[in-house]
Predicted model as a PDB file, atoms N, CA, C, CB and O in Angstrom, pLDDT in the B-factor column:
MODEL        1                                                                  
ATOM      1  N   MET A   1       0.807  -1.210   0.002  1.00 64.00           N  
ATOM      2  CA  MET A   1       0.006   0.000  -0.010  1.00 64.00           C  
ATOM      3  C   MET A   1       0.858   1.265  -0.004  1.00 64.00           C  
ATOM      4  CB  MET A   1      -0.923   0.005   1.170  1.00 64.00           C  
ATOM      5  O   MET A   1       0.423   2.309  -0.488  1.00 64.00           O  
ATOM      6  N   LEU A   2       2.029   1.178   0.526  1.00 74.00           N  
ATOM      7  CA  LEU A   2       2.926   2.354   0.579  1.00 74.00           C  
ATOM      8  C   LEU A   2       3.888   2.316  -0.571  1.00 74.00           C  
ATOM      9  CB  LEU A   2       3.703   2.413   1.909  1.00 74.00           C  
ATOM     10  O   LEU A   2       4.441   1.272  -0.915  1.00 74.00           O  
ATOM     11  N   SER A   3       4.084   3.506  -1.176  1.00 82.00           N  
ATOM     12  CA  SER A   3       5.038   3.571  -2.305  1.00 82.00           C  
ATOM     13  C   SER A   3       6.461   3.710  -1.750  1.00 82.00           C  
ATOM     14  CB  SER A   3       4.697   4.776  -3.269  1.00 82.00           C  
ATOM     15  O   SER A   3       6.677   4.130  -0.613  1.00 82.00           O  
ATOM     16  N   GLU A   4       7.403   3.346  -2.591  1.00 88.00           N  
ATOM     17  CA  GLU A   4       8.811   3.464  -2.211  1.00 88.00           C  
ATOM     18  C   GLU A   4       9.245   4.946  -2.152  1.00 88.00           C  
ATOM     19  CB  GLU A   4       9.700   2.682  -3.214  1.00 88.00           C  
ATOM     20  O   GLU A   4      10.115   5.324  -1.368  1.00 88.00           O  
ATOM     21  N   GLU A   5       8.626   5.747  -2.984  1.00 88.00           N  
ATOM     22  CA  GLU A   5       8.987   7.158  -3.067  1.00 88.00           C  
ATOM     23  C   GLU A   5       7.947   8.011  -2.316  1.00 88.00           C  
ATOM     24  CB  GLU A   5       9.096   7.606  -4.555  1.00 88.00           C  
ATOM     25  O   GLU A   5       6.770   7.655  -2.259  1.00 88.00           O  
ATOM     26  N   PRO A   6       8.388   9.119  -1.754  1.00 83.00           N  
ATOM     27  CA  PRO A   6       7.387   9.986  -1.085  1.00 83.00           C  
ATOM     28  C   PRO A   6       6.457  10.619  -2.092  1.00 83.00           C  
ATOM     29  CB  PRO A   6       8.077  11.087  -0.262  1.00 83.00           C  
ATOM     30  O   PRO A   6       6.804  10.823  -3.255  1.00 83.00           O  
ATOM     31  N   TYR A   7       5.260  10.924  -1.611  1.00 86.00           N  
ATOM     32  CA  TYR A   7       4.274  11.596  -2.453  1.00 86.00           C  
ATOM     33  C   TYR A   7       4.755  13.013  -2.783  1.00 86.00           C  
ATOM     34  CB  TYR A   7       2.886  11.637  -1.751  1.00 86.00           C  
ATOM     35  O   TYR A   7       5.507  13.607  -2.009  1.00 86.00           O  
ATOM     36  N   PRO A   8       4.328  13.554  -3.920  1.00 90.00           N  
ATOM     37  CA  PRO A   8       4.674  14.954  -4.267  1.00 90.00           C  
ATOM     38  C   PRO A   8       4.088  15.917  -3.202  1.00 90.00           C  
ATOM     39  CB  PRO A   8       4.124  15.326  -5.714  1.00 90.00           C  
ATOM     40  O   PRO A   8       3.089  15.608  -2.551  1.00 90.00           O  
ATOM     41  N   VAL A   9       4.715  17.045  -3.053  1.00 91.00           N  
ATOM     42  CA  VAL A   9       4.255  18.069  -2.117  1.00 91.00           C  
ATOM     43  C   VAL A   9       2.872  18.499  -2.532  1.00 91.00           C  
ATOM     44  CB  VAL A   9       5.225  19.283  -2.070  1.00 91.00           C  
ATOM     45  O   VAL A   9       2.620  18.739  -3.712  1.00 91.00           O  
ATOM     46  N   LYS A  10       1.959  18.599  -1.561  1.00 94.00           N  
ATOM     47  CA  LYS A  10       0.561  18.938  -1.851  1.00 94.00           C  
ATOM     48  C   LYS A  10       0.306  20.425  -1.679  1.00 94.00           C  
ATOM     49  CB  LYS A  10      -0.380  18.145  -0.948  1.00 94.00           C  
ATOM     50  O   LYS A  10      -0.558  20.982  -2.356  1.00 94.00           O  
ATOM     51  N   PHE A  11       1.047  21.085  -0.780  1.00 96.00           N  
ATOM     52  CA  PHE A  11       0.805  22.497  -0.478  1.00 96.00           C  
ATOM     53  C   PHE A  11       2.064  23.302  -0.736  1.00 96.00           C  
ATOM     54  CB  PHE A  11       0.342  22.678   0.983  1.00 96.00           C  
ATOM     55  O   PHE A  11       3.179  22.798  -0.603  1.00 96.00           O  
ATOM     56  N   ALA A  12       1.872  24.558  -1.107  1.00 95.00           N  
ATOM     57  CA  ALA A  12       3.011  25.413  -1.459  1.00 95.00           C  
ATOM     58  C   ALA A  12       3.746  25.960  -0.258  1.00 95.00           C  
ATOM     59  CB  ALA A  12       2.550  26.553  -2.306  1.00 95.00           C  
ATOM     60  O   ALA A  12       4.932  26.276  -0.349  1.00 95.00           O  
ATOM     61  N   THR A  13       3.067  26.077   0.864  1.00 95.00           N  
ATOM     62  CA  THR A  13       3.704  26.652   2.051  1.00 95.00           C  
ATOM     63  C   THR A  13       3.383  25.823   3.301  1.00 95.00           C  
ATOM     64  CB  THR A  13       3.248  28.115   2.250  1.00 95.00           C  
ATOM     65  O   THR A  13       2.424  25.051   3.310  1.00 95.00           O  
ATOM     66  N   ILE A  14       4.176  25.988   4.336  1.00 91.00           N  
ATOM     67  CA  ILE A  14       3.918  25.310   5.595  1.00 91.00           C  
ATOM     68  C   ILE A  14       2.634  25.791   6.211  1.00 91.00           C  
ATOM     69  CB  ILE A  14       5.060  25.515   6.556  1.00 91.00           C  
ATOM     70  O   ILE A  14       1.930  25.002   6.841  1.00 91.00           O  
ATOM     71  N   LYS A  15       2.295  27.069   6.054  1.00 96.00           N  
ATOM     72  CA  LYS A  15       1.037  27.604   6.571  1.00 96.00           C  
ATOM     73  C   LYS A  15      -0.175  26.877   5.925  1.00 96.00           C  
ATOM     74  CB  LYS A  15       0.960  29.140   6.302  1.00 96.00           C  
ATOM     75  O   LYS A  15      -1.121  26.505   6.620  1.00 96.00           O  
ATOM     76  N   GLU A  16      -0.130  26.688   4.622  1.00 97.00           N  
ATOM     77  CA  GLU A  16      -1.209  25.949   3.951  1.00 97.00           C  
ATOM     78  C   GLU A  16      -1.312  24.525   4.504  1.00 97.00           C  
ATOM     79  CB  GLU A  16      -0.971  25.911   2.421  1.00 97.00           C  
ATOM     80  O   GLU A  16      -2.407  24.000   4.703  1.00 97.00           O  
ATOM     81  N   SER A  17      -0.171  23.924   4.744  1.00 94.00           N  
ATOM     82  CA  SER A  17      -0.161  22.551   5.310  1.00 94.00           C  
ATOM     83  C   SER A  17      -0.762  22.525   6.685  1.00 94.00           C  
ATOM     84  CB  SER A  17       1.261  21.991   5.368  1.00 94.00           C  
ATOM     85  O   SER A  17      -1.574  21.648   6.982  1.00 94.00           O  
ATOM     86  N   ILE A  18      -0.390  23.460   7.542  1.00 94.00           N  
ATOM     87  CA  ILE A  18      -0.938  23.521   8.898  1.00 94.00           C  
ATOM     88  C   ILE A  18      -2.432  23.792   8.879  1.00 94.00           C  
ATOM     89  CB  ILE A  18      -0.226  24.595   9.712  1.00 94.00           C  
ATOM     90  O   ILE A  18      -3.193  23.165   9.616  1.00 94.00           O  
ATOM     91  N   ASP A  19      -2.860  24.742   8.022  1.00 97.00           N  
ATOM     92  CA  ASP A  19      -4.288  25.052   7.909  1.00 97.00           C  
ATOM     93  C   ASP A  19      -5.092  23.810   7.502  1.00 97.00           C  
ATOM     94  CB  ASP A  19      -4.509  26.186   6.887  1.00 97.00           C  
ATOM     95  O   ASP A  19      -6.179  23.553   8.019  1.00 97.00           O  
ATOM     96  N   ASP A  20      -4.523  23.054   6.561  1.00 97.00           N  
ATOM     97  CA  ASP A  20      -5.218  21.823   6.112  1.00 97.00           C  
ATOM     98  C   ASP A  20      -5.243  20.786   7.242  1.00 97.00           C  
ATOM     99  CB  ASP A  20      -4.518  21.220   4.844  1.00 97.00           C  
ATOM    100  O   ASP A  20      -6.243  20.091   7.425  1.00 97.00           O  
ATOM    101  N   LEU A  21      -4.160  20.684   7.989  1.00 94.00           N  
ATOM    102  CA  LEU A  21      -4.126  19.748   9.137  1.00 94.00           C  
ATOM    103  C   LEU A  21      -5.210  20.077  10.134  1.00 94.00           C  
ATOM    104  CB  LEU A  21      -2.757  19.782   9.836  1.00 94.00           C  
ATOM    105  O   LEU A  21      -5.899  19.181  10.621  1.00 94.00           O  
ATOM    106  N   VAL A  22      -5.372  21.355  10.446  1.00 97.00           N  
ATOM    107  CA  VAL A  22      -6.402  21.780  11.397  1.00 97.00           C  
ATOM    108  C   VAL A  22      -7.800  21.383  10.851  1.00 97.00           C  
ATOM    109  CB  VAL A  22      -6.316  23.338  11.650  1.00 97.00           C  
ATOM    110  O   VAL A  22      -8.640  20.886  11.601  1.00 97.00           O  
ATOM    111  N   LEU A  23      -8.036  21.607   9.548  1.00 98.00           N  
ATOM    112  CA  LEU A  23      -9.303  21.188   8.987  1.00 98.00           C  
ATOM    113  C   LEU A  23      -9.486  19.678   9.052  1.00 98.00           C  
ATOM    114  CB  LEU A  23      -9.414  21.657   7.562  1.00 98.00           C  
ATOM    115  O   LEU A  23     -10.585  19.206   9.341  1.00 98.00           O  
ATOM    116  N   GLN A  24      -8.440  18.919   8.793  1.00 96.00           N  
ATOM    117  CA  GLN A  24      -8.533  17.438   8.832  1.00 96.00           C  
ATOM    118  C   GLN A  24      -8.821  16.954  10.232  1.00 96.00           C  
ATOM    119  CB  GLN A  24      -7.233  16.790   8.321  1.00 96.00           C  
ATOM    120  O   GLN A  24      -9.620  16.035  10.413  1.00 96.00           O  
ATOM    121  N   VAL A  25      -8.187  17.553  11.234  1.00 95.00           N  
ATOM    122  CA  VAL A  25      -8.453  17.155  12.636  1.00 95.00           C  
ATOM    123  C   VAL A  25      -9.885  17.464  13.036  1.00 95.00           C  
ATOM    124  CB  VAL A  25      -7.483  17.869  13.598  1.00 95.00           C  
ATOM    125  O   VAL A  25     -10.549  16.669  13.701  1.00 95.00           O  
ATOM    126  N   ASN A  26     -10.352  18.646  12.613  1.00 97.00           N  
ATOM    127  CA  ASN A  26     -11.768  18.983  12.884  1.00 97.00           C  
ATOM    128  C   ASN A  26     -12.726  18.020  12.202  1.00 97.00           C  
ATOM    129  CB  ASN A  26     -12.072  20.410  12.424  1.00 97.00           C  
ATOM    130  O   ASN A  26     -13.716  17.609  12.808  1.00 97.00           O  
ATOM    131  N   ASP A  27     -12.461  17.657  10.978  1.00 97.00           N  
ATOM    132  CA  ASP A  27     -13.287  16.685  10.270  1.00 97.00           C  
ATOM    133  C   ASP A  27     -13.241  15.317  10.933  1.00 97.00           C  
ATOM    134  CB  ASP A  27     -12.842  16.572   8.823  1.00 97.00           C  
ATOM    135  O   ASP A  27     -14.260  14.631  11.015  1.00 97.00           O  
ATOM    136  N   PHE A  28     -12.090  14.925  11.396  1.00 95.00           N  
ATOM    137  CA  PHE A  28     -11.916  13.655  12.108  1.00 95.00           C  
ATOM    138  C   PHE A  28     -12.787  13.620  13.356  1.00 95.00           C  
ATOM    139  CB  PHE A  28     -10.437  13.441  12.485  1.00 95.00           C  
ATOM    140  O   PHE A  28     -13.486  12.636  13.597  1.00 95.00           O  
ATOM    141  N   GLU A  29     -12.751  14.679  14.145  1.00 96.00           N  
ATOM    142  CA  GLU A  29     -13.555  14.740  15.364  1.00 96.00           C  
ATOM    143  C   GLU A  29     -15.040  14.771  15.027  1.00 96.00           C  
ATOM    144  CB  GLU A  29     -13.175  15.972  16.200  1.00 96.00           C  
ATOM    145  O   GLU A  29     -15.841  14.115  15.693  1.00 96.00           O  
ATOM    146  N   LYS A  30     -15.410  15.518  14.010  1.00 97.00           N  
ATOM    147  CA  LYS A  30     -16.843  15.579  13.596  1.00 97.00           C  
ATOM    148  C   LYS A  30     -17.316  14.235  13.121  1.00 97.00           C  
ATOM    149  CB  LYS A  30     -17.061  16.624  12.477  1.00 97.00           C  
ATOM    150  O   LYS A  30     -18.439  13.831  13.424  1.00 97.00           O  
ATOM    151  N   HIS A  31     -16.480  13.526  12.380  1.00 96.00           N  
ATOM    152  CA  HIS A  31     -16.845  12.214  11.839  1.00 96.00           C  
ATOM    153  C   HIS A  31     -17.214  11.250  12.946  1.00 96.00           C  
ATOM    154  CB  HIS A  31     -15.702  11.638  11.010  1.00 96.00           C  
ATOM    155  O   HIS A  31     -18.210  10.536  12.833  1.00 96.00           O  
ATOM    156  N   PHE A  32     -16.424  11.212  14.028  1.00 96.00           N  
ATOM    157  CA  PHE A  32     -16.623  10.263  15.076  1.00 96.00           C  
ATOM    158  C   PHE A  32     -17.775  10.660  16.019  1.00 96.00           C  
ATOM    159  CB  PHE A  32     -15.350  10.105  15.844  1.00 96.00           C  
ATOM    160  O   PHE A  32     -18.027   9.967  17.005  1.00 96.00           O  
ATOM    161  N   LYS A  33     -18.451  11.729  15.733  1.00 96.00           N  
ATOM    162  CA  LYS A  33     -19.680  12.064  16.460  1.00 96.00           C  
ATOM    163  C   LYS A  33     -20.842  11.290  15.835  1.00 96.00           C  
ATOM    164  CB  LYS A  33     -19.956  13.614  16.429  1.00 96.00           C  
ATOM    165  O   LYS A  33     -21.909  11.188  16.441  1.00 96.00           O  
ATOM    166  N   THR A  34     -20.654  10.753  14.655  1.00 96.00           N  
ATOM    167  CA  THR A  34     -21.745  10.050  13.946  1.00 96.00           C  
ATOM    168  C   THR A  34     -21.465   8.549  13.749  1.00 96.00           C  
ATOM    169  CB  THR A  34     -21.977  10.703  12.581  1.00 96.00           C  
ATOM    170  O   THR A  34     -22.374   7.808  13.376  1.00 96.00           O  
ATOM    171  N   VAL A  35     -20.235   8.090  13.991  1.00 95.00           N  
ATOM    172  CA  VAL A  35     -19.906   6.678  13.843  1.00 95.00           C  
ATOM    173  C   VAL A  35     -19.169   6.189  15.109  1.00 95.00           C  
ATOM    174  CB  VAL A  35     -19.035   6.445  12.562  1.00 95.00           C  
ATOM    175  O   VAL A  35     -18.526   6.964  15.816  1.00 95.00           O  
ATOM    176  N   GLN A  36     -19.291   4.870  15.362  1.00 96.00           N  
ATOM    177  CA  GLN A  36     -18.610   4.265  16.531  1.00 96.00           C  
ATOM    178  C   GLN A  36     -17.181   3.846  16.204  1.00 96.00           C  
ATOM    179  CB  GLN A  36     -19.396   3.045  17.035  1.00 96.00           C  
ATOM    180  O   GLN A  36     -16.293   3.928  17.053  1.00 96.00           O  
ATOM    181  N   SER A  37     -16.962   3.394  14.967  1.00 96.00           N  
ATOM    182  CA  SER A  37     -15.629   2.933  14.608  1.00 96.00           C  
ATOM    183  C   SER A  37     -15.435   3.127  13.108  1.00 96.00           C  
ATOM    184  CB  SER A  37     -15.420   1.443  15.011  1.00 96.00           C  
ATOM    185  O   SER A  37     -16.378   3.378  12.358  1.00 96.00           O  
ATOM    186  N   GLU A  38     -14.175   3.001  12.704  1.00 95.00           N  
ATOM    187  CA  GLU A  38     -13.853   3.184  11.280  1.00 95.00           C  
ATOM    188  C   GLU A  38     -12.718   2.183  10.970  1.00 95.00           C  
ATOM    189  CB  GLU A  38     -13.420   4.712  10.947  1.00 95.00           C  
ATOM    190  O   GLU A  38     -11.879   1.911  11.829  1.00 95.00           O  
ATOM    191  N   ASN A  39     -12.699   1.649   9.760  1.00 95.00           N  
ATOM    192  CA  ASN A  39     -11.685   0.704   9.370  1.00 95.00           C  
ATOM    193  C   ASN A  39     -10.361   1.365   9.051  1.00 95.00           C  
ATOM    194  CB  ASN A  39     -12.151  -0.076   8.201  1.00 95.00           C  
ATOM    195  O   ASN A  39     -10.318   2.336   8.296  1.00 95.00           O  
ATOM    196  N   HIS A  40      -9.281   0.850   9.617  1.00 92.00           N  
ATOM    197  CA  HIS A  40      -7.923   1.290   9.293  1.00 92.00           C  
ATOM    198  C   HIS A  40      -7.347   0.199   8.368  1.00 92.00           C  
ATOM    199  CB  HIS A  40      -7.021   1.506  10.619  1.00 92.00           C  
ATOM    200  O   HIS A  40      -7.530  -0.991   8.625  1.00 92.00           O  
ATOM    201  N   PRO A  41      -6.640   0.613   7.276  1.00 89.00           N  
ATOM    202  CA  PRO A  41      -6.166  -0.361   6.312  1.00 89.00           C  
ATOM    203  C   PRO A  41      -5.206  -1.399   6.861  1.00 89.00           C  
ATOM    204  CB  PRO A  41      -5.523   0.337   5.210  1.00 89.00           C  
ATOM    205  O   PRO A  41      -5.119  -2.495   6.306  1.00 89.00           O  
ATOM    206  N   PHE A  42      -4.471  -1.094   7.946  1.00 89.00           N  
ATOM    207  CA  PHE A  42      -3.541  -2.071   8.523  1.00 89.00           C  
ATOM    208  C   PHE A  42      -4.074  -2.697   9.798  1.00 89.00           C  
ATOM    209  CB  PHE A  42      -2.209  -1.419   8.805  1.00 89.00           C  
ATOM    210  O   PHE A  42      -3.841  -3.878  10.053  1.00 89.00           O  
ATOM    211  N   PHE A  43      -4.791  -1.915  10.605  1.00 91.00           N  
ATOM    212  CA  PHE A  43      -5.166  -2.345  11.952  1.00 91.00           C  
ATOM    213  C   PHE A  43      -6.614  -2.754  12.104  1.00 91.00           C  
ATOM    214  CB  PHE A  43      -4.879  -1.264  12.908  1.00 91.00           C  
ATOM    215  O   PHE A  43      -7.009  -3.185  13.188  1.00 91.00           O  
ATOM    216  N   GLY A  44      -7.413  -2.640  11.077  1.00 94.00           N  
ATOM    217  CA  GLY A  44      -8.836  -3.022  11.139  1.00 94.00           C  
ATOM    218  C   GLY A  44      -9.686  -1.978  11.826  1.00 94.00           C  
ATOM    219  O   GLY A  44      -9.352  -0.793  11.844  1.00 94.00           O  
ATOM    220  N   GLU A  45     -10.805  -2.441  12.400  1.00 96.00           N  
ATOM    221  CA  GLU A  45     -11.766  -1.526  13.039  1.00 96.00           C  
ATOM    222  C   GLU A  45     -11.146  -0.846  14.274  1.00 96.00           C  
ATOM    223  CB  GLU A  45     -13.053  -2.297  13.446  1.00 96.00           C  
ATOM    224  O   GLU A  45     -10.654  -1.518  15.180  1.00 96.00           O  
ATOM    225  N   LEU A  46     -11.178   0.482  14.294  1.00 96.00           N  
ATOM    226  CA  LEU A  46     -10.698   1.249  15.419  1.00 96.00           C  
ATOM    227  C   LEU A  46     -11.758   2.225  15.835  1.00 96.00           C  
ATOM    228  CB  LEU A  46      -9.398   1.968  15.085  1.00 96.00           C  
ATOM    229  O   LEU A  46     -12.431   2.821  14.993  1.00 96.00           O  
ATOM    230  N   ASP A  47     -11.917   2.398  17.149  1.00 96.00           N  
ATOM    231  CA  ASP A  47     -12.853   3.448  17.627  1.00 96.00           C  
ATOM    232  C   ASP A  47     -12.073   4.766  17.776  1.00 96.00           C  
ATOM    233  CB  ASP A  47     -13.530   3.035  19.014  1.00 96.00           C  
ATOM    234  O   ASP A  47     -10.870   4.818  17.517  1.00 96.00           O  
ATOM    235  N   PHE A  48     -12.759   5.799  18.185  1.00 96.00           N  
ATOM    236  CA  PHE A  48     -12.175   7.154  18.272  1.00 96.00           C  
ATOM    237  C   PHE A  48     -10.887   7.144  19.099  1.00 96.00           C  
ATOM    238  CB  PHE A  48     -13.194   8.144  18.895  1.00 96.00           C  
ATOM    239  O   PHE A  48      -9.862   7.696  18.702  1.00 96.00           O  
ATOM    240  N   GLU A  49     -10.981   6.492  20.268  1.00 96.00           N  
ATOM    241  CA  GLU A  49      -9.828   6.472  21.189  1.00 96.00           C  
ATOM    242  C   GLU A  49      -8.605   5.831  20.537  1.00 96.00           C  
ATOM    243  CB  GLU A  49     -10.186   5.712  22.481  1.00 96.00           C  
ATOM    244  O   GLU A  49      -7.496   6.356  20.640  1.00 96.00           O  
ATOM    245  N   TYR A  50      -8.806   4.711  19.875  1.00 96.00           N  
ATOM    246  CA  TYR A  50      -7.672   4.030  19.235  1.00 96.00           C  
ATOM    247  C   TYR A  50      -7.151   4.801  18.009  1.00 96.00           C  
ATOM    248  CB  TYR A  50      -8.083   2.610  18.818  1.00 96.00           C  
ATOM    249  O   TYR A  50      -5.952   4.782  17.733  1.00 96.00           O  
ATOM    250  N   TRP A  51      -8.031   5.466  17.288  1.00 96.00           N  
ATOM    251  CA  TRP A  51      -7.566   6.326  16.190  1.00 96.00           C  
ATOM    252  C   TRP A  51      -6.693   7.455  16.729  1.00 96.00           C  
ATOM    253  CB  TRP A  51      -8.767   6.909  15.406  1.00 96.00           C  
ATOM    254  O   TRP A  51      -5.675   7.805  16.132  1.00 96.00           O  
ATOM    255  N   GLN A  52      -7.104   8.022  17.871  1.00 96.00           N  
ATOM    256  CA  GLN A  52      -6.263   9.069  18.474  1.00 96.00           C  
ATOM    257  C   GLN A  52      -4.895   8.524  18.871  1.00 96.00           C  
ATOM    258  CB  GLN A  52      -6.959   9.673  19.704  1.00 96.00           C  
ATOM    259  O   GLN A  52      -3.879   9.180  18.643  1.00 96.00           O  
ATOM    260  N   LYS A  53      -4.860   7.341  19.458  1.00 95.00           N  
ATOM    261  CA  LYS A  53      -3.563   6.735  19.856  1.00 95.00           C  
ATOM    262  C   LYS A  53      -2.706   6.513  18.609  1.00 95.00           C  
ATOM    263  CB  LYS A  53      -3.782   5.370  20.621  1.00 95.00           C  
ATOM    264  O   LYS A  53      -1.512   6.814  18.604  1.00 95.00           O  
ATOM    265  N   PHE A  54      -3.325   5.985  17.560  1.00 94.00           N  
ATOM    266  CA  PHE A  54      -2.589   5.760  16.304  1.00 94.00           C  
ATOM    267  C   PHE A  54      -2.015   7.065  15.773  1.00 94.00           C  
ATOM    268  CB  PHE A  54      -3.506   5.120  15.243  1.00 94.00           C  
ATOM    269  O   PHE A  54      -0.850   7.114  15.379  1.00 94.00           O  
ATOM    270  N   HIS A  55      -2.826   8.128  15.758  1.00 94.00           N  
ATOM    271  CA  HIS A  55      -2.326   9.389  15.230  1.00 94.00           C  
ATOM    272  C   HIS A  55      -1.158   9.944  16.048  1.00 94.00           C  
ATOM    273  CB  HIS A  55      -3.445  10.404  15.182  1.00 94.00           C  
ATOM    274  O   HIS A  55      -0.210  10.487  15.481  1.00 94.00           O  
ATOM    275  N   VAL A  56      -1.218   9.815  17.365  1.00 95.00           N  
ATOM    276  CA  VAL A  56      -0.118  10.276  18.198  1.00 95.00           C  
ATOM    277  C   VAL A  56       1.165   9.520  17.828  1.00 95.00           C  
ATOM    278  CB  VAL A  56      -0.454  10.087  19.699  1.00 95.00           C  
ATOM    279  O   VAL A  56       2.220  10.123  17.635  1.00 95.00           O  
ATOM    280  N   LYS A  57       1.054   8.200  17.735  1.00 94.00           N  
ATOM    281  CA  LYS A  57       2.234   7.421  17.365  1.00 94.00           C  
ATOM    282  C   LYS A  57       2.736   7.735  15.962  1.00 94.00           C  
ATOM    283  CB  LYS A  57       1.929   5.953  17.470  1.00 94.00           C  
ATOM    284  O   LYS A  57       3.944   7.770  15.727  1.00 94.00           O  
ATOM    285  N   HIS A  58       1.827   7.959  15.038  1.00 93.00           N  
ATOM    286  CA  HIS A  58       2.183   8.246  13.642  1.00 93.00           C  
ATOM    287  C   HIS A  58       2.851   9.629  13.556  1.00 93.00           C  
ATOM    288  CB  HIS A  58       0.914   8.188  12.719  1.00 93.00           C  
ATOM    289  O   HIS A  58       3.890   9.789  12.916  1.00 93.00           O  
ATOM    290  N   PHE A  59       2.236  10.619  14.211  1.00 92.00           N  
ATOM    291  CA  PHE A  59       2.864  11.957  14.204  1.00 92.00           C  
ATOM    292  C   PHE A  59       4.229  11.926  14.851  1.00 92.00           C  
ATOM    293  CB  PHE A  59       1.978  12.976  14.925  1.00 92.00           C  
ATOM    294  O   PHE A  59       5.182  12.509  14.334  1.00 92.00           O  
ATOM    295  N   THR A  60       4.331  11.238  15.998  1.00 95.00           N  
ATOM    296  CA  THR A  60       5.620  11.168  16.716  1.00 95.00           C  
ATOM    297  C   THR A  60       6.695  10.534  15.818  1.00 95.00           C  
ATOM    298  CB  THR A  60       5.469  10.348  18.041  1.00 95.00           C  
ATOM    299  O   THR A  60       7.839  10.987  15.784  1.00 95.00           O  
ATOM    300  N   HIS A  61       6.303   9.477  15.094  1.00 94.00           N  
ATOM    301  CA  HIS A  61       7.251   8.840  14.169  1.00 94.00           C  
ATOM    302  C   HIS A  61       7.795   9.835  13.160  1.00 94.00           C  
ATOM    303  CB  HIS A  61       6.585   7.676  13.437  1.00 94.00           C  
ATOM    304  O   HIS A  61       9.001   9.898  12.918  1.00 94.00           O  
ATOM    305  N   HIS A  62       6.887  10.616  12.571  1.00 89.00           N  
ATOM    306  CA  HIS A  62       7.340  11.587  11.559  1.00 89.00           C  
ATOM    307  C   HIS A  62       8.083  12.765  12.182  1.00 89.00           C  
ATOM    308  CB  HIS A  62       6.147  12.105  10.757  1.00 89.00           C  
ATOM    309  O   HIS A  62       9.027  13.276  11.578  1.00 89.00           O  
ATOM    310  N   PHE A  63       7.689  13.201  13.356  1.00 91.00           N  
ATOM    311  CA  PHE A  63       8.450  14.261  14.034  1.00 91.00           C  
ATOM    312  C   PHE A  63       9.866  13.819  14.307  1.00 91.00           C  
ATOM    313  CB  PHE A  63       7.773  14.666  15.341  1.00 91.00           C  
ATOM    314  O   PHE A  63      10.803  14.594  14.116  1.00 91.00           O  
ATOM    315  N   LYS A  64      10.048  12.560  14.761  1.00 95.00           N  
ATOM    316  CA  LYS A  64      11.404  12.008  14.978  1.00 95.00           C  
ATOM    317  C   LYS A  64      12.137  11.883  13.652  1.00 95.00           C  
ATOM    318  CB  LYS A  64      11.336  10.621  15.682  1.00 95.00           C  
ATOM    319  O   LYS A  64      13.326  12.188  13.555  1.00 95.00           O  
ATOM    320  N   GLN A  65      11.412  11.429  12.625  1.00 90.00           N  
ATOM    321  CA  GLN A  65      12.054  11.235  11.295  1.00 90.00           C  
ATOM    322  C   GLN A  65      12.644  12.519  10.787  1.00 90.00           C  
ATOM    323  CB  GLN A  65      11.047  10.698  10.268  1.00 90.00           C  
ATOM    324  O   GLN A  65      13.684  12.504  10.129  1.00 90.00           O  
ATOM    325  N   PHE A  66      11.997  13.647  11.079  1.00 88.00           N  
ATOM    326  CA  PHE A  66      12.507  14.935  10.595  1.00 88.00           C  
ATOM    327  C   PHE A  66      13.213  15.753  11.658  1.00 88.00           C  
ATOM    328  CB  PHE A  66      11.387  15.739  10.032  1.00 88.00           C  
ATOM    329  O   PHE A  66      13.459  16.946  11.477  1.00 88.00           O  
ATOM    330  N   GLY A  67      13.538  15.106  12.770  1.00 92.00           N  
ATOM    331  CA  GLY A  67      14.332  15.763  13.824  1.00 92.00           C  
ATOM    332  C   GLY A  67      13.594  16.852  14.530  1.00 92.00           C  
ATOM    333  O   GLY A  67      14.215  17.812  14.985  1.00 92.00           O  
ATOM    334  N   LEU A  68      12.265  16.744  14.645  1.00 90.00           N  
ATOM    335  CA  LEU A  68      11.490  17.785  15.309  1.00 90.00           C  
ATOM    336  C   LEU A  68      11.298  17.513  16.807  1.00 90.00           C  
ATOM    337  CB  LEU A  68      10.140  17.921  14.638  1.00 90.00           C  
ATOM    338  O   LEU A  68      10.961  18.417  17.572  1.00 90.00           O  
ATOM    339  N   VAL A  69      11.516  16.266  17.209  1.00 89.00           N  
ATOM    340  CA  VAL A  69      11.484  15.906  18.639  1.00 89.00           C  
ATOM    341  C   VAL A  69      12.653  15.041  18.966  1.00 89.00           C  
ATOM    342  CB  VAL A  69      10.181  15.188  19.014  1.00 89.00           C  
ATOM    343  O   VAL A  69      12.814  14.628  20.115  1.00 89.00           O  
TER     344      VAL A  69                                                      
ENDMDL                                                                          
END                                                                             
């Protein structure tokens, strides 16, 4: 499912990227007000709490990858 090469840059500036991230987080929270769980392609059905845990681990991985933490 994952490509060997990184995806092309989607946004022209870091501000655009951050603004989109805020929108995505808001949509994520709104989504889980109407559903109990959602399928993750690797981990299967996850509820809101487990999606949050996954996101923390995923973000931390990338923050370490780029020397941000």
